[in-house]
C-alpha positions in Angstrom: -21.6 13.2 23.8 -19.8 9.9 24.6 -19.7 7.1 22.1 -23.4 5.8 21.5 -21.6 2.0 21.8 -20.1 2.9 25.4 -20.8 -0.4 27.3 -18.1 -0.2 30.3 -15.1 -2.0 30.4 -13.3 -4.3 27.7 -12.7 -7.7 28.2 -9.3 -9.1 28.3 -7.2 -9.6 25.0 -8.0 -12.8 24.0 -5.7 -13.3 20.9 -6.2 -12.7 17.4 -6.7 -9.4 15.9 -6.3 -6.6 18.7 -8.6 -4.4 16.9 -11.4 -7.2 16.5 -13.2 -6.1 19.4 -12.6 -2.1 19.4 -15.8 -0.1 19.9 -16.2 3.4 18.0 -19.3 5.0 16.5 -19.8 7.9 13.6 -18.9 11.2 14.9 -20.3 14.1 12.7 -17.3 16.6 13.8 -14.5 14.2 12.2 -15.2 16.4 8.9 -13.2 19.3 10.7 -9.2 19.3 10.5 -7.0 17.7 13.7 -6.2 20.6 15.3 -4.1 18.1 17.5 -2.1 17.2 14.2 1.9 16.9 14.9 2.2 18.4 11.5 0.7 21.5 12.4 2.8 21.9 15.1 0.8 20.1 17.9 3.0 18.9 21.0 2.0 17.4 24.1 4.3 20.2 26.7 4.2 18.4 30.0 2.3 16.0 32.1 2.5 15.1 35.8 3.1 11.1 35.2 4.1 9.0 32.0 5.4 6.2 34.2 4.3 3.4 31.7 4.0 5.2 28.3 5.1 8.3 27.2 2.8 11.6 26.7 4.0 12.1 23.3 2.0 8.9 21.9 -1.2 10.7 21.9 -0.5 12.6 18.8 1.0 9.9 16.7 -1.2 10.0 13.6 -1.4 6.5 13.1 -3.6 4.0 15.3 -2.0 2.5 18.4 -0.3 -0.5 17.9 -0.7 -3.7 20.2 2.2 -6.2 20.9 1.0 -8.7 24.0 4.4 -9.9 24.4 6.1 -6.3 24.6 7.5 -5.7 28.3 10.1 -3.8 29.5 11.5 -2.8 32.8 8.5 -1.1 34.1 5.9 -3.5 32.9 3.8 -3.9 29.8 5.3 -1.5 27.1 1.9 0.1 26.0 1.4 2.8 22.5 -0.1 5.9 24.5 0.1 8.0 27.5 -0.3 5.7 30.8 0.3 6.6 34.2 0.9 4.6 37.2 -2.0 3.8 39.6 -2.8 6.1 42.2 -3.2 5.1 46.0 -4.7 7.0 48.8 -3.0 8.7 52.0 -3.0 6.0 54.5 -3.9 1.9 55.1 -7.0 3.0 56.4 -8.2 4.9 53.2 -5.7 3.1 50.4 -8.2 4.6 47.6 -7.5 7.8 45.7 -9.3 10.5 46.8 -12.3 11.9 44.4 -10.5 14.5 43.1 -7.3 13.2 42.4 -6.4 12.9 38.5 -3.6 12.9 36.4 -2.9 15.7 33.6 -1.2 16.5 30.0 -1.2 19.5 28.5 -1.4 19.8 25.1 -0.6 22.6 22.5 -2.6 22.9 19.4 -1.0 23.0 16.0 -3.1 25.7 15.1 -5.2 27.8 17.2 -9.2 27.5 16.5 -12.2 26.6 17.5 -13.0 23.1 18.9 -16.0 21.2 17.5 -15.5 17.8 18.6 -12.7 15.5 21.0 -11.9 11.7 20.3 -10.4 10.5 23.5 -9.1 7.0 22.1 -8.4 4.1 24.3 -7.4 1.6 22.0 -5.7 -1.4 24.1 -6.2 0.0 27.1 -8.6 -2.6 28.5 -8.0 -2.9 32.1 -5.9 0.0 32.6 -8.0 2.9 31.0 -9.4 5.9 33.4 -12.7 5.9 34.7 -13.3 9.2 33.5 -11.7 11.9 31.1 -12.3 15.5 31.4 -11.1 18.3 28.9 -10.4 21.8 29.7 -8.9 24.6 26.8 -7.2 27.8 27.4 -6.6 30.5 24.8 -3.0 32.0 25.3 -2.6 35.5 23.5 0.8 36.5 25.1 3.5 37.4 22.3 5.8 34.5 23.3 4.8 30.8 23.4 4.1 29.8 26.9 5.7 27.4 29.2 3.8 24.7 31.1 4.4 26.8 34.2 3.0 29.9 32.6 -0.2 27.8 32.0 -0.5 26.1 35.3 -0.2 29.6 37.1 -3.0 31.4 38.7 -5.0 33.5 36.6 -4.8 31.6 33.4 -8.6 30.9 32.2 -9.8 27.4 31.8 -12.7 26.5 29.8 -14.3 23.0 30.2 -14.8 21.5 27.0 -15.5 18.4 28.4 -16.9 17.6 31.9 -16.2 14.5 33.8 -17.4 11.8 31.6 -16.9 7.7 32.1 -15.0 6.3 29.1 -14.7 3.0 27.8 -11.6 0.9 27.3 -10.5 -0.3 24.0 -12.9 2.5 22.4 -13.0 6.0 20.6 -14.6 7.6 23.4 -16.2 11.0 21.0 -17.4 14.0 22.5 -18.8 17.0 20.7 -17.8 20.4 22.2 -20.1 23.7 21.6 -17.7 26.4 23.3 -17.9 28.9 20.4 -14.2 30.5 21.2 -10.4 30.4 20.1 -8.3 27.9 22.1 -4.4 27.6 21.9 -4.1 24.8 24.3 -5.6 21.9 26.4 -5.5 19.9 29.4 -6.3 16.3 29.2 -7.3 14.8 32.6 -7.9 11.2 33.7 -9.7 10.3 36.7 -7.9 9.1 38.8 -5.3 7.6 36.3 -4.9 5.0 33.7 -4.0 5.2 30.0 -4.8 6.7 26.8 -3.7 6.1 23.4 -4.5 8.8 21.1 -6.1 12.2 21.3 -7.6 13.9 18.1 -8.9 17.6 18.5 -11.3 18.1 15.3 -12.0 21.9 14.8 -11.6 24.9 12.3 -8.2 27.0 12.1 -8.6 30.7 13.7 -5.6 32.4 12.2 -4.0 35.6 13.7 -5.0 38.6 11.2 -2.0 40.7 12.5 0.4 37.9 11.7 -1.2 37.0 8.1 -0.8 41.0 7.5 2.7 40.6 8.5 3.2 38.2 5.8 1.8 40.0 3.1 1.7 37.0 0.6 0.8 34.0 1.7 -0.9 30.5 1.1 -4.7 31.4 1.5 -6.0 28.4 1.2 -3.7 26.8 3.9 -5.0 24.6 6.7 -2.6 26.3 9.2 -3.7 30.0 7.8 -7.3 29.0 8.1 -8.4 27.5 4.9 -10.5 24.4 4.8 -12.1 21.9 3.1 -15.8 21.9 2.5 -16.7 19.2 0.3 -15.4 16.6 -1.9 -16.7 14.3 -4.5 -14.9 10.9 -3.4 -12.6 10.5 -0.3 -12.0 6.7 -0.9 -8.2 6.3 -0.8 -7.3 9.5 1.4 -8.9 12.4 2.8 -9.0 15.6 0.6 -7.5 18.0 3.4 -4.5 16.4 2.7 -4.2 18.7 0.1 -3.9 22.0 2.4 -1.6 20.2 5.1 1.8 21.6 5.5 5.1 20.9 3.7 5.3 18.6 0.9 3.8 15.1 0.3 5.7 12.0 1.9 4.2 9.3 0.0 1.4 8.3 -2.0 -1.5 8.2 0.8 -0.2 12.1 1.8 -2.1 13.4 -1.0 -6.0 12.9 -2.1 -6.4 9.9 -4.4 -10.2 9.0 -5.8 -11.4 5.8 -6.7 -11.3 4.9 -10.6 -14.1 6.4 -12.2 -16.1 4.2 -14.7 -18.6 7.1 -16.0 -18.6 10.5 -17.8 -18.2 12.5 -14.8 -15.1 14.3 -13.1 -14.0 14.6 -9.2 -13.4 18.0 -7.3 -12.8 19.4 -4.1 -14.5 22.6 -2.9 -12.4 24.9 -0.1 -13.2 27.7 1.7 -10.5 30.2 2.1 -8.7 31.9 4.9 -11.1 34.9 4.1 -12.2 36.8 0.9 -9.0 36.9 -0.9 -6.8 37.9 -4.1 -5.1 34.8 -5.5 -2.0 35.6 -7.7 -0.4 32.4 -8.0 -1.0 28.4 -7.7 0.6 25.5 -7.4 -0.6 22.0 -8.1 1.8 19.1 -6.9 0.9 15.7 -7.7 4.2 14.0 -6.0 4.3 10.4 -5.3 0.8 10.3 -7.6 2.8 8.3 -10.7 0.4 6.2 -12.3 -2.6 7.8 -10.6 -2.3 11.2 -10.9 -5.3 13.3 -12.3 -5.0 14.0 -15.9 -6.2 17.3 -16.0 -7.4 20.2 -13.6 -9.1 23.5 -13.7 -9.8 25.9 -11.2 -12.4 28.3 -10.3 -13.8 31.0 -7.5 -16.6 32.7 -6.1 -17.6 34.8 -3.3 -20.0 33.6 -0.6 -21.6 30.2 -0.1 -24.1 30.9 -3.0 -22.2 32.9 -5.5 -21.4 32.3 -9.3 -18.5 30.1 -9.7 -16.0 31.8 -12.1 -12.9 29.4 -14.0 -9.6 31.8 -13.3 -7.5 28.6 -14.4 -8.8 26.7 -17.3 -8.6 23.0 -17.8 -4.6 22.2 -17.8 -2.8 19.0 -18.2 -0.9 17.6 -15.2 2.0 15.3 -15.2 2.5 12.6 -12.7 5.0 13.2 -9.8 5.3 16.9 -10.5 4.9 20.3 -9.0 3.1 22.6 -11.5 3.4 26.4 -11.1 1.3 29.1 -12.7 0.7 32.6 -12.5 -2.1 34.2 -12.9 -2.6 37.1 -15.7 -5.3 38.9 -13.3 -5.9 38.1 -9.5 -8.6 35.6 -9.1 -11.0 37.3 -6.1 -13.5 35.4 -3.9 -14.0 33.5 -0.8 -13.9 29.7 -2.1 -12.2 28.1 -4.5 -13.1 24.7 -6.1 -10.7 22.4 -8.2 -12.2 20.0 -10.9 -10.0 17.1 -11.7 -10.4 15.1 -15.0 -11.4 12.2 -15.1 -10.3 11.1 -11.5 -6.9 10.1 -9.8 -5.5 12.8 -7.4 -3.1 15.3 -6.5 -1.1 15.7 -3.1 -1.1 19.8 -2.7 -2.9 22.9 -3.8 -1.3 26.1 -2.6 -3.1 29.2 -3.5 -0.5 32.4 -3.2 -2.2 35.8 -2.4 -3.4 38.0 0.3 -6.7 39.2 1.9 -8.6 41.9 0.7 -9.5 45.0 2.6 -13.0 42.9 3.1 -11.4 39.6 3.9 -9.1 41.2 6.7 -12.2 43.3 8.1 -14.2 39.9 8.6 -11.5 37.9 9.9 -10.4 40.6 12.5 -13.9 40.9 13.4 -14.2 36.9 13.9 -10.6 36.9 15.6 -11.9 39.8 18.6 -15.0 37.8 18.7 -13.9 34.5 19.6 -11.6 36.2 22.3 -8.3 36.6 20.1 
């Protein structure tokens, strides 16, 4: 599914705000985490050409920047991945062949099921590709593959986005319905051109054998298969930040809500990697100093319709502090809800424990079903 507002090539930059005429749309799949996030370990491991702009720019988390006066020895400096202009075989046939294209190999930060892809051509107005296509592969070897491994004969590539025209200076979104596990992508631009950013939204599907080897781990962490299902408020920053890897690096690297003017409270609901026993908890308010939540409580349930049971009663939180709690008895379930009072935010939630026998069996079955 391409952007509904696709209208062909963008007009040349005419000055002023470089994003003033940028085109995008609401994509329902952006509720899912970005599997191509550098924080998860994603990388662009190879490209056949990056003459004008480096392939690594595809995964930069911030929006692409544009300086109309920034030129280098090779020409205009662009914030994205840009290849040189392709040429035909001879003076009689100067045009690229129908199948000519450039490609980049992307390692996902976490293997998973892809729900949608955004190919963003921000600031590429006359130098974007005519069309793009995206393929996915699921590498199951014990060692991380090299680019040569992925390009070898015998590697199965599944078409996720067929060759589709894209607009310049636009967020081109494509829904994906391949119910499979993928570890790598091959992004193709036909016949050449530039792409500013790539976002790959989906659900993490961890390796059950790896989690079993770990024993005790963070059962809500994004990289281990945890996910945010819903939240009361996303005004300042997304709730998915709270299960990202590592410590928060600044205030907007956590979750912060708008100020409440009623008697309610804010909350996030999570789905765990699978049914788990939770034995210890961390709630970190790092960098939230005048706007951290005042209190927090945690509840657990099994299944989408189970009853919530509180396992951490309403507890006072301090600003810019990592709070640790060892539970008197394990909390068992598939979903967890954190309630903060009355509003504010926190940076990270860690739920340390292990999968139950039922959780291990369910995750293993799904992993096998999706090609793991």
